[in-house]
KEBA-897471 format. One line per field, with one value per residue: residue in one letter; x, y, z of N, C-alpha, C in turn. Coordinates in steps of 0.1 Angstrom, whole numbers, plus 5000, padded with zeros to 4 digits. Example, Ala and Ser with C-alpha at 12.3 -4.5 7.8 and 13.67 -1.06 7.14 Angstrom:
# residues 2
r: [a; s] $
n.X: [5132; 5128] $
n.Y: [4943; 4978] $
n.Z: [5078; 5071] $
ca.X: [5123; 5137] $
ca.Y: [4955; 4989] $
ca.Z: [5078; 5071] $
c.X: [5132; 5129] $
c.Y: [4967; 5000] $
c.Z: [5078; 5079] $
This chain:
# residues 303
r: [m; e; i; k; a; l; k; d; l; l; p; y; c; l; e; n; c; t; k; k; t; l; a; v; i; k; a; e; d; d; h; t; l; t; a; v; a; r; a; r; k; e; g; a; i; e; a; v; l; i; g; d; a; p; v; i; k; n; l; l; a; q; i; g; e; k; e; e; d; y; h; i; i; d; e; a; g; e; r; e; a; i; l; k; a; i; e; l; v; h; a; g; e; v; d; f; l; m; k; g; l; l; e; t; k; n; l; m; s; a; i; v; a; k; t; s; g; m; r; t; g; r; l; m; s; k; f; d; f; v; e; i; a; q; y; h; k; l; i; a; l; t; d; s; a; l; n; t; k; p; d; v; e; a; k; k; q; i; i; q; n; a; l; d; v; m; y; s; v; g; i; q; k; p; k; i; a; v; l; a; a; s; e; t; l; n; p; k; l; q; e; s; a; d; a; w; k; l; k; q; m; w; e; n; g; e; f; t; d; c; y; l; e; g; p; i; s; v; d; l; a; l; e; k; e; s; v; e; i; k; n; y; q; s; p; v; g; g; d; a; d; l; l; v; c; p; d; l; v; s; g; n; m; m; g; k; m; m; t; i; c; g; g; r; a; a; g; i; i; v; g; a; k; v; p; i; v; l; m; s; r; a; a; e; i; d; d; k; f; q; s; i; i; l; g; a; i; a; s; q; k; g; a] $
n.X: [1095; 1090; 1109; 1110; 1129; 1164; 1175; 1160; 1173; 1195; 1186; 1167; 1185; 1200; 1177; 1169; 1190; 1221; 1253; 1278; 1310; 1330; 1350; 1375; 1389; 1422; 1419; 1429; 1414; 1399; 1373; 1361; 1367; 1357; 1330; 1329; 1338; 1314; 1294; 1305; 1302; 1272; 1269; 1269; 1285; 1320; 1349; 1375; 1405; 1424; 1455; 1476; 1491; 1508; 1499; 1469; 1466; 1476; 1453; 1429; 1437; 1434; 1408; 1400; 1398; 1406; 1429; 1432; 1405; 1402; 1407; 1436; 1452; 1481; 1489; 1502; 1500; 1479; 1468; 1476; 1464; 1438; 1439; 1439; 1417; 1396; 1405; 1400; 1377; 1369; 1378; 1361; 1360; 1352; 1323; 1315; 1325; 1342; 1350; 1379; 1403; 1411; 1408; 1377; 1375; 1403; 1395; 1370; 1378; 1394; 1379; 1360; 1372; 1375; 1393; 1390; 1374; 1350; 1326; 1293; 1280; 1258; 1251; 1270; 1260; 1252; 1234; 1215; 1201; 1182; 1170; 1149; 1136; 1111; 1099; 1078; 1089; 1117; 1134; 1149; 1178; 1190; 1213; 1242; 1268; 1284; 1274; 1278; 1259; 1232; 1220; 1189; 1185; 1211; 1198; 1177; 1189; 1202; 1175; 1171; 1189; 1184; 1162; 1167; 1181; 1159; 1142; 1155; 1159; 1130; 1108; 1079; 1065; 1080; 1075; 1084; 1099; 1109; 1127; 1123; 1116; 1092; 1057; 1047; 1050; 1080; 1097; 1118; 1135; 1158; 1157; 1130; 1120; 1136; 1124; 1095; 1100; 1109; 1089; 1073; 1084; 1079; 1050; 1050; 1057; 1086; 1098; 1092; 1068; 1071; 1059; 1060; 1063; 1068; 1079; 1082; 1082; 1099; 1085; 1058; 1068; 1070; 1055; 1023; 1006; 1012; 1004; 0978; 0968; 0977; 0957; 0970; 0975; 0983; 0996; 1022; 1027; 1034; 1042; 1067; 1092; 1118; 1137; 1148; 1174; 1179; 1209; 1244; 1250; 1229; 1219; 1240; 1242; 1214; 1213; 1234; 1225; 1200; 1210; 1231; 1209; 1201; 1194; 1199; 1224; 1226; 1246; 1253; 1273; 1262; 1254; 1281; 1304; 1302; 1282; 1296; 1304; 1303; 1306; 1311; 1345; 1339; 1317; 1294; 1300; 1277; 1261; 1282; 1281; 1254; 1256; 1271; 1256; 1235; 1249; 1255; 1232; 1225; 1241; 1233; 1217; 1231; 1229] $
n.Y: [1710; 1703; 1708; 1685; 1666; 1661; 1646; 1655; 1678; 1672; 1662; 1688; 1706; 1695; 1701; 1727; 1741; 1756; 1744; 1745; 1760; 1747; 1757; 1740; 1748; 1742; 1713; 1687; 1663; 1632; 1626; 1651; 1652; 1626; 1634; 1657; 1644; 1629; 1650; 1662; 1640; 1633; 1656; 1679; 1700; 1716; 1712; 1728; 1723; 1733; 1733; 1716; 1699; 1671; 1658; 1656; 1647; 1620; 1612; 1614; 1595; 1575; 1575; 1564; 1582; 1608; 1628; 1643; 1650; 1673; 1706; 1716; 1734; 1743; 1755; 1752; 1762; 1775; 1803; 1811; 1796; 1802; 1827; 1823; 1813; 1832; 1848; 1838; 1838; 1867; 1866; 1856; 1830; 1809; 1798; 1795; 1785; 1762; 1749; 1729; 1714; 1726; 1752; 1766; 1793; 1804; 1806; 1822; 1847; 1854; 1858; 1878; 1898; 1934; 1939; 1915; 1920; 1904; 1909; 1921; 1940; 1931; 1908; 1881; 1849; 1818; 1792; 1764; 1735; 1708; 1674; 1654; 1629; 1629; 1650; 1665; 1680; 1693; 1712; 1743; 1760; 1789; 1811; 1791; 1794; 1819; 1846; 1858; 1871; 1884; 1917; 1929; 1938; 1928; 1904; 1908; 1909; 1879; 1864; 1875; 1865; 1838; 1836; 1839; 1819; 1800; 1807; 1802; 1772; 1770; 1775; 1787; 1813; 1810; 1798; 1813; 1811; 1825; 1818; 1818; 1813; 1811; 1817; 1842; 1874; 1887; 1911; 1915; 1894; 1894; 1877; 1873; 1900; 1911; 1891; 1899; 1924; 1918; 1905; 1927; 1939; 1924; 1928; 1953; 1954; 1950; 1924; 1905; 1877; 1861; 1838; 1855; 1845; 1854; 1861; 1829; 1796; 1767; 1741; 1747; 1757; 1734; 1713; 1698; 1688; 1704; 1728; 1724; 1716; 1740; 1758; 1774; 1802; 1805; 1808; 1795; 1778; 1744; 1740; 1756; 1765; 1776; 1784; 1805; 1811; 1827; 1832; 1821; 1801; 1788; 1783; 1765; 1745; 1734; 1726; 1704; 1686; 1677; 1665; 1645; 1630; 1617; 1630; 1648; 1669; 1701; 1723; 1761; 1790; 1822; 1856; 1865; 1873; 1848; 1818; 1800; 1766; 1748; 1725; 1705; 1690; 1663; 1657; 1635; 1619; 1620; 1640; 1662; 1661; 1667; 1695; 1708; 1705; 1723; 1744; 1745; 1754; 1776; 1795; 1802; 1825; 1840; 1839] $
n.Z: [7716; 7748; 7776; 7803; 7813; 7817; 7802; 7779; 7768; 7751; 7725; 7722; 7719; 7694; 7676; 7676; 7676; 7666; 7659; 7682; 7694; 7721; 7742; 7767; 7796; 7811; 7802; 7812; 7824; 7829; 7833; 7824; 7799; 7787; 7789; 7770; 7748; 7745; 7738; 7715; 7696; 7694; 7678; 7691; 7696; 7690; 7698; 7718; 7733; 7758; 7775; 7792; 7764; 7755; 7778; 7775; 7752; 7753; 7773; 7759; 7740; 7760; 7763; 7739; 7715; 7690; 7684; 7662; 7661; 7674; 7685; 7700; 7722; 7733; 7763; 7795; 7819; 7845; 7845; 7818; 7803; 7811; 7804; 7776; 7766; 7772; 7753; 7726; 7729; 7728; 7699; 7689; 7684; 7697; 7715; 7738; 7775; 7796; 7825; 7833; 7849; 7868; 7902; 7912; 7921; 7912; 7882; 7881; 7892; 7874; 7852; 7862; 7864; 7854; 7838; 7818; 7799; 7798; 7816; 7811; 7823; 7837; 7868; 7873; 7877; 7893; 7875; 7875; 7868; 7882; 7883; 7902; 7914; 7929; 7919; 7893; 7871; 7855; 7879; 7885; 7899; 7918; 7936; 7933; 7938; 7933; 7944; 7973; 7997; 7981; 7973; 7971; 7947; 7933; 7937; 7916; 7892; 7891; 7891; 7864; 7849; 7854; 7838; 7812; 7804; 7812; 7791; 7767; 7765; 7758; 7779; 7786; 7802; 7832; 7863; 7894; 7925; 7952; 7977; 8014; 8050; 8055; 8040; 8051; 8052; 8071; 8085; 8099; 8088; 8064; 8041; 8038; 8037; 8010; 7993; 7993; 7982; 7959; 7945; 7946; 7926; 7906; 7901; 7894; 7870; 7862; 7856; 7833; 7814; 7829; 7860; 7893; 7931; 7964; 7999; 7996; 8011; 8007; 8010; 8001; 7977; 7959; 7968; 7961; 7977; 8003; 7996; 7993; 8020; 8032; 8021; 8000; 7976; 7946; 7915; 7916; 7936; 7946; 7919; 7908; 7890; 7891; 7918; 7935; 7957; 7990; 7994; 7989; 8005; 8011; 7991; 7980; 7996; 7993; 7966; 7967; 7989; 7972; 7952; 7965; 7977; 7951; 7930; 7896; 7880; 7859; 7854; 7846; 7843; 7842; 7827; 7819; 7792; 7779; 7781; 7809; 7816; 7844; 7870; 7899; 7901; 7915; 7899; 7881; 7852; 7831; 7841; 7840; 7809; 7805; 7812; 7795; 7771; 7780; 7783; 7756; 7745; 7757; 7749; 7723; 7724; 7739; 7763] $
ca.X: [1096; 1089; 1119; 1107; 1139; 1179; 1175; 1156; 1182; 1204; 1172; 1159; 1197; 1199; 1165; 1169; 1204; 1234; 1263; 1287; 1325; 1336; 1366; 1377; 1404; 1426; 1413; 1435; 1407; 1395; 1357; 1356; 1373; 1346; 1316; 1334; 1336; 1302; 1289; 1310; 1298; 1261; 1270; 1260; 1294; 1330; 1357; 1388; 1411; 1436; 1461; 1486; 1492; 1510; 1484; 1455; 1465; 1474; 1439; 1421; 1437; 1427; 1390; 1392; 1391; 1413; 1431; 1429; 1392; 1398; 1417; 1443; 1461; 1494; 1488; 1502; 1495; 1464; 1465; 1478; 1451; 1424; 1438; 1441; 1401; 1390; 1413; 1393; 1359; 1370; 1383; 1349; 1363; 1347; 1309; 1312; 1337; 1337; 1367; 1385; 1413; 1414; 1401; 1368; 1379; 1409; 1389; 1362; 1386; 1401; 1367; 1349; 1383; 1377; 1406; 1392; 1363; 1338; 1316; 1283; 1270; 1251; 1259; 1273; 1257; 1248; 1224; 1214; 1188; 1183; 1160; 1150; 1124; 1099; 1095; 1072; 1095; 1131; 1136; 1158; 1181; 1199; 1225; 1247; 1283; 1288; 1269; 1281; 1251; 1228; 1208; 1176; 1192; 1213; 1189; 1170; 1195; 1200; 1166; 1170; 1202; 1180; 1148; 1174; 1184; 1148; 1137; 1165; 1148; 1119; 1103; 1072; 1060; 1084; 1073; 1095; 1097; 1115; 1126; 1121; 1116; 1076; 1050; 1042; 1060; 1088; 1104; 1127; 1142; 1161; 1154; 1114; 1121; 1139; 1113; 1085; 1103; 1110; 1073; 1064; 1094; 1071; 1036; 1051; 1061; 1097; 1098; 1079; 1064; 1071; 1052; 1069; 1062; 1078; 1086; 1072; 1087; 1105; 1076; 1048; 1069; 1076; 1046; 1010; 0999; 1013; 0992; 0960; 0967; 0974; 0951; 0976; 0964; 0994; 1003; 1037; 1026; 1032; 1045; 1076; 1101; 1129; 1143; 1156; 1176; 1185; 1222; 1251; 1253; 1216; 1218; 1248; 1236; 1200; 1218; 1243; 1217; 1193; 1221; 1229; 1198; 1197; 1192; 1210; 1220; 1233; 1251; 1267; 1275; 1256; 1258; 1294; 1299; 1296; 1281; 1307; 1302; 1307; 1305; 1322; 1352; 1333; 1302; 1292; 1300; 1265; 1257; 1292; 1277; 1242; 1259; 1279; 1245; 1228; 1256; 1254; 1217; 1222; 1247; 1226; 1213; 1242; 1227] $
ca.Y: [1700; 1704; 1700; 1678; 1661; 1663; 1641; 1662; 1689; 1673; 1662; 1703; 1714; 1694; 1704; 1742; 1750; 1753; 1736; 1757; 1757; 1750; 1757; 1735; 1752; 1728; 1701; 1673; 1655; 1625; 1625; 1661; 1649; 1619; 1642; 1667; 1636; 1620; 1659; 1660; 1625; 1636; 1665; 1693; 1710; 1711; 1713; 1732; 1717; 1741; 1727; 1705; 1688; 1656; 1647; 1658; 1637; 1607; 1609; 1610; 1584; 1562; 1570; 1559; 1592; 1608; 1636; 1655; 1656; 1685; 1718; 1712; 1746; 1738; 1759; 1740; 1772; 1774; 1813; 1814; 1785; 1807; 1840; 1821; 1809; 1847; 1856; 1833; 1844; 1879; 1867; 1851; 1813; 1796; 1802; 1791; 1777; 1748; 1743; 1714; 1705; 1741; 1759; 1773; 1806; 1809; 1810; 1835; 1857; 1860; 1862; 1889; 1911; 1945; 1938; 1903; 1921; 1892; 1915; 1924; 1946; 1924; 1902; 1868; 1839; 1800; 1785; 1749; 1724; 1697; 1663; 1648; 1619; 1634; 1664; 1665; 1685; 1695; 1725; 1752; 1763; 1801; 1812; 1781; 1792; 1832; 1859; 1855; 1874; 1892; 1922; 1928; 1944; 1919; 1890; 1908; 1904; 1869; 1861; 1879; 1858; 1825; 1839; 1842; 1807; 1792; 1812; 1795; 1761; 1770; 1771; 1798; 1820; 1802; 1801; 1817; 1811; 1832; 1812; 1820; 1802; 1812; 1825; 1854; 1883; 1894; 1920; 1912; 1886; 1896; 1870; 1875; 1912; 1909; 1882; 1909; 1935; 1913; 1902; 1941; 1945; 1917; 1930; 1966; 1950; 1947; 1912; 1898; 1867; 1847; 1842; 1851; 1845; 1855; 1851; 1816; 1784; 1755; 1729; 1753; 1758; 1721; 1701; 1699; 1686; 1713; 1738; 1718; 1718; 1754; 1762; 1786; 1807; 1809; 1797; 1794; 1768; 1732; 1740; 1762; 1760; 1783; 1784; 1816; 1812; 1836; 1833; 1810; 1788; 1784; 1777; 1756; 1735; 1728; 1719; 1692; 1679; 1672; 1655; 1633; 1623; 1610; 1640; 1648; 1683; 1704; 1739; 1769; 1803; 1832; 1868; 1868; 1872; 1836; 1809; 1788; 1754; 1751; 1716; 1703; 1678; 1648; 1655; 1624; 1621; 1624; 1657; 1671; 1662; 1676; 1710; 1711; 1706; 1733; 1755; 1752; 1760; 1793; 1801; 1803; 1839; 1848; 1841] $
ca.Z: [7724; 7761; 7782; 7817; 7823; 7816; 7787; 7767; 7765; 7738; 7715; 7718; 7712; 7682; 7667; 7676; 7677; 7658; 7664; 7688; 7699; 7735; 7750; 7782; 7801; 7815; 7798; 7816; 7831; 7820; 7828; 7817; 7783; 7783; 7788; 7760; 7734; 7740; 7732; 7702; 7689; 7697; 7671; 7698; 7695; 7683; 7708; 7718; 7747; 7762; 7788; 7788; 7749; 7758; 7790; 7767; 7742; 7762; 7778; 7745; 7735; 7766; 7760; 7727; 7707; 7679; 7688; 7652; 7659; 7688; 7682; 7713; 7724; 7742; 7775; 7803; 7832; 7845; 7841; 7809; 7796; 7813; 7795; 7760; 7767; 7770; 7736; 7718; 7730; 7721; 7688; 7683; 7676; 7706; 7718; 7756; 7781; 7802; 7836; 7835; 7860; 7881; 7913; 7906; 7926; 7899; 7871; 7882; 7892; 7859; 7841; 7866; 7862; 7848; 7826; 7812; 7788; 7798; 7820; 7806; 7831; 7847; 7876; 7868; 7889; 7889; 7872; 7881; 7865; 7890; 7878; 7912; 7911; 7935; 7913; 7882; 7862; 7861; 7890; 7883; 7913; 7915; 7927; 7945; 7934; 7931; 7948; 7985; 8000; 7970; 7980; 7962; 7932; 7930; 7932; 7904; 7882; 7894; 7884; 7849; 7840; 7850; 7830; 7801; 7804; 7809; 7778; 7757; 7767; 7754; 7787; 7787; 7816; 7842; 7876; 7902; 7940; 7959; 7993; 8025; 8054; 8055; 8034; 8056; 8056; 8082; 8079; 8106; 8081; 8053; 8031; 8037; 8029; 7999; 7986; 7992; 7975; 7942; 7940; 7942; 7915; 7890; 7901; 7888; 7856; 7859; 7854; 7822; 7808; 7841; 7870; 7906; 7942; 7973; 8003; 7996; 8015; 7999; 8007; 7991; 7962; 7955; 7972; 7962; 7992; 8011; 7992; 7998; 8033; 8037; 8010; 7997; 7967; 7939; 7904; 7918; 7948; 7938; 7904; 7907; 7879; 7893; 7932; 7941; 7971; 7998; 7995; 7986; 8013; 8010; 7975; 7978; 8004; 7985; 7954; 7970; 7991; 7960; 7941; 7974; 7976; 7942; 7919; 7886; 7881; 7851; 7858; 7840; 7848; 7832; 7831; 7814; 7779; 7772; 7798; 7813; 7823; 7860; 7876; 7904; 7896; 7913; 7894; 7873; 7834; 7827; 7847; 7827; 7795; 7800; 7815; 7782; 7763; 7787; 7774; 7740; 7743; 7764; 7741; 7713; 7728; 7745; 7781] $
c.X: [1095; 1100; 1114; 1119; 1154; 1181; 1169; 1162; 1187; 1194; 1166; 1170; 1195; 1188; 1164; 1180; 1214; 1246; 1274; 1301; 1327; 1348; 1370; 1387; 1408; 1421; 1421; 1429; 1403; 1377; 1351; 1358; 1361; 1331; 1315; 1330; 1325; 1294; 1290; 1305; 1283; 1259; 1261; 1271; 1309; 1338; 1370; 1397; 1422; 1439; 1476; 1487; 1491; 1501; 1467; 1452; 1464; 1461; 1429; 1424; 1430; 1410; 1387; 1392; 1405; 1415; 1429; 1416; 1393; 1412; 1426; 1454; 1472; 1493; 1491; 1498; 1487; 1464; 1467; 1464; 1438; 1425; 1435; 1422; 1395; 1396; 1405; 1379; 1359; 1372; 1370; 1351; 1357; 1333; 1305; 1326; 1335; 1353; 1364; 1392; 1416; 1403; 1387; 1369; 1388; 1403; 1379; 1366; 1391; 1391; 1357; 1361; 1379; 1383; 1403; 1381; 1353; 1325; 1305; 1276; 1260; 1259; 1264; 1264; 1252; 1236; 1223; 1199; 1191; 1170; 1160; 1136; 1111; 1092; 1087; 1077; 1110; 1130; 1151; 1162; 1191; 1201; 1232; 1260; 1291; 1290; 1267; 1264; 1242; 1222; 1198; 1179; 1199; 1205; 1178; 1176; 1198; 1190; 1166; 1179; 1194; 1168; 1152; 1176; 1169; 1138; 1145; 1159; 1140; 1107; 1094; 1065; 1063; 1078; 1082; 1093; 1106; 1121; 1126; 1119; 1099; 1069; 1050; 1053; 1067; 1098; 1116; 1141; 1147; 1156; 1138; 1119; 1125; 1126; 1102; 1085; 1104; 1096; 1066; 1068; 1081; 1057; 1036; 1055; 1078; 1103; 1087; 1080; 1072; 1059; 1062; 1060; 1070; 1069; 1074; 1084; 1088; 1091; 1063; 1053; 1070; 1064; 1031; 1005; 1000; 1003; 0981; 0961; 0964; 0964; 0958; 0975; 0977; 0998; 1015; 1034; 1027; 1041; 1062; 1086; 1117; 1127; 1150; 1160; 1185; 1201; 1231; 1250; 1240; 1215; 1226; 1242; 1225; 1208; 1225; 1236; 1207; 1202; 1226; 1223; 1193; 1195; 1203; 1210; 1228; 1234; 1257; 1262; 1271; 1258; 1270; 1293; 1297; 1291; 1294; 1300; 1310; 1302; 1316; 1330; 1349; 1321; 1305; 1294; 1290; 1260; 1270; 1284; 1267; 1242; 1268; 1265; 1234; 1235; 1255; 1240; 1217; 1235; 1243; 1219; 1221; 1234; 1237] $
c.Y: [1707; 1699; 1697; 1669; 1663; 1657; 1645; 1676; 1684; 1669; 1680; 1710; 1711; 1698; 1719; 1750; 1748; 1747; 1748; 1752; 1760; 1749; 1756; 1742; 1741; 1717; 1684; 1667; 1645; 1621; 1637; 1660; 1638; 1624; 1650; 1656; 1631; 1635; 1660; 1651; 1630; 1648; 1679; 1705; 1705; 1718; 1716; 1728; 1728; 1736; 1721; 1697; 1676; 1650; 1648; 1649; 1622; 1605; 1608; 1597; 1567; 1561; 1570; 1571; 1596; 1622; 1645; 1656; 1669; 1695; 1721; 1725; 1745; 1750; 1753; 1749; 1776; 1787; 1816; 1807; 1793; 1823; 1836; 1819; 1824; 1852; 1849; 1832; 1854; 1878; 1860; 1834; 1808; 1806; 1799; 1784; 1769; 1747; 1727; 1714; 1717; 1742; 1769; 1787; 1811; 1816; 1824; 1846; 1867; 1865; 1873; 1900; 1920; 1943; 1924; 1908; 1909; 1898; 1919; 1934; 1945; 1917; 1887; 1856; 1826; 1796; 1771; 1742; 1710; 1688; 1658; 1641; 1620; 1643; 1663; 1670; 1688; 1712; 1729; 1756; 1776; 1805; 1805; 1785; 1806; 1839; 1854; 1858; 1884; 1901; 1922; 1930; 1937; 1905; 1895; 1905; 1892; 1862; 1865; 1870; 1842; 1823; 1837; 1825; 1798; 1794; 1802; 1783; 1759; 1770; 1788; 1804; 1810; 1807; 1801; 1815; 1814; 1830; 1820; 1811; 1802; 1822; 1840; 1863; 1885; 1901; 1921; 1901; 1890; 1893; 1873; 1889; 1915; 1904; 1893; 1916; 1931; 1912; 1915; 1943; 1937; 1921; 1948; 1964; 1948; 1933; 1908; 1883; 1858; 1852; 1845; 1855; 1848; 1866; 1840; 1805; 1771; 1746; 1733; 1754; 1743; 1708; 1706; 1698; 1697; 1729; 1734; 1718; 1731; 1762; 1776; 1788; 1812; 1802; 1789; 1777; 1757; 1732; 1750; 1755; 1764; 1785; 1793; 1816; 1823; 1840; 1821; 1803; 1783; 1772; 1761; 1742; 1726; 1719; 1705; 1685; 1670; 1661; 1641; 1627; 1617; 1619; 1642; 1664; 1685; 1719; 1748; 1781; 1815; 1841; 1874; 1870; 1860; 1829; 1801; 1777; 1750; 1735; 1712; 1689; 1664; 1649; 1643; 1627; 1627; 1638; 1667; 1670; 1671; 1689; 1713; 1712; 1719; 1746; 1760; 1758; 1772; 1800; 1806; 1819; 1844; 1850; 1842] $
c.Z: [7740; 7769; 7798; 7822; 7816; 7802; 7773; 7762; 7750; 7725; 7709; 7713; 7696; 7672; 7666; 7677; 7668; 7665; 7672; 7692; 7715; 7734; 7764; 7784; 7809; 7816; 7805; 7822; 7825; 7820; 7822; 7801; 7776; 7780; 7773; 7746; 7729; 7735; 7716; 7691; 7683; 7685; 7675; 7695; 7690; 7698; 7707; 7734; 7748; 7775; 7785; 7777; 7753; 7766; 7779; 7759; 7744; 7770; 7767; 7745; 7746; 7764; 7747; 7715; 7704; 7685; 7676; 7652; 7669; 7681; 7695; 7715; 7736; 7756; 7787; 7819; 7832; 7839; 7823; 7798; 7800; 7803; 7778; 7757; 7762; 7758; 7728; 7719; 7728; 7704; 7680; 7679; 7688; 7710; 7737; 7760; 7790; 7815; 7835; 7848; 7870; 7891; 7904; 7906; 7913; 7888; 7870; 7882; 7881; 7847; 7848; 7867; 7854; 7835; 7814; 7799; 7788; 7806; 7807; 7812; 7840; 7856; 7869; 7879; 7882; 7884; 7869; 7872; 7873; 7884; 7898; 7910; 7919; 7927; 7897; 7871; 7868; 7872; 7889; 7898; 7910; 7929; 7940; 7942; 7937; 7942; 7963; 7992; 7995; 7980; 7969; 7945; 7927; 7926; 7919; 7891; 7880; 7890; 7870; 7840; 7840; 7839; 7815; 7796; 7801; 7791; 7768; 7754; 7760; 7766; 7790; 7802; 7827; 7856; 7889; 7917; 7944; 7971; 8000; 8034; 8058; 8043; 8036; 8056; 8071; 8082; 8087; 8098; 8068; 8041; 8027; 8029; 8018; 7990; 7980; 7982; 7959; 7939; 7936; 7930; 7899; 7893; 7896; 7875; 7856; 7859; 7843; 7820; 7823; 7853; 7886; 7921; 7950; 7981; 8002; 8004; 8006; 7996; 7997; 7977; 7955; 7956; 7970; 7974; 8005; 8009; 7993; 8010; 8036; 8031; 8004; 7980; 7957; 7927; 7906; 7927; 7938; 7926; 7899; 7897; 7882; 7911; 7930; 7955; 7974; 7998; 7991; 7991; 8013; 8001; 7975; 7986; 7999; 7973; 7957; 7979; 7977; 7956; 7955; 7974; 7963; 7928; 7907; 7883; 7868; 7851; 7850; 7848; 7841; 7837; 7823; 7797; 7769; 7782; 7795; 7820; 7835; 7868; 7885; 7899; 7903; 7906; 7883; 7857; 7830; 7828; 7840; 7814; 7797; 7806; 7803; 7776; 7767; 7781; 7759; 7737; 7744; 7755; 7731; 7714; 7736; 7764; 7790] $
């Protein structure tokens, strides 16, 4: 089946993936538990809940869940909970992770530490699917959370991370837009020069099974009308599957603006030993649910 909306992720997962086990780090959050419970009931996952066990059990009761349906590990301390989750990954007992009631920076600093064993040799990055009413399919966005000002080599790894996820959901030949202010190369603008270099890499075969365009402006990436007006010639024009943002600030702002304007999102960290479901604590329950399903799909191939 073709993934065109976030609601398509669940049937794709159930049809194509084996059930995976999710570990939630600091699971003392009712929104997170509600999303996890929904994913478990749909048959997509089993769940390990790490944190303050009495609080977790109370919250499960409040949302109508039975504690015996979950494996609950009592690790009330934040760092202890993170380290326990990492231990479970290395033991092969869980297939992917999810951030609960803790700060992203604290989680990721522990994950990226050399001693964690969670590195794969590739840069870690954030991948988001965003569904907006004005666009004819899901649009992917990277990187909005981890890499502050990535250089060309870092962007190459970020793109490959994103491609792995897109392949895992069955998107063939994804169309990649490496964003800049204009489609015309401006060597004085780093993002423009980087985008041009990445396109040269694509033309030289360093990216396969995709189309890559850059530099390209966001209107040309997403709007067919702009493509027609400017007579822009590229298969990516007006039909992009992935937006590669110049830096963390632009990616973060774009993602939040899309959701503020009514978009829905699902997001995971990729490039680590296992995917990590990472959404804002203020995210809607459905967005967290869709992120869990995306993580379960991505974990099938170690994205």
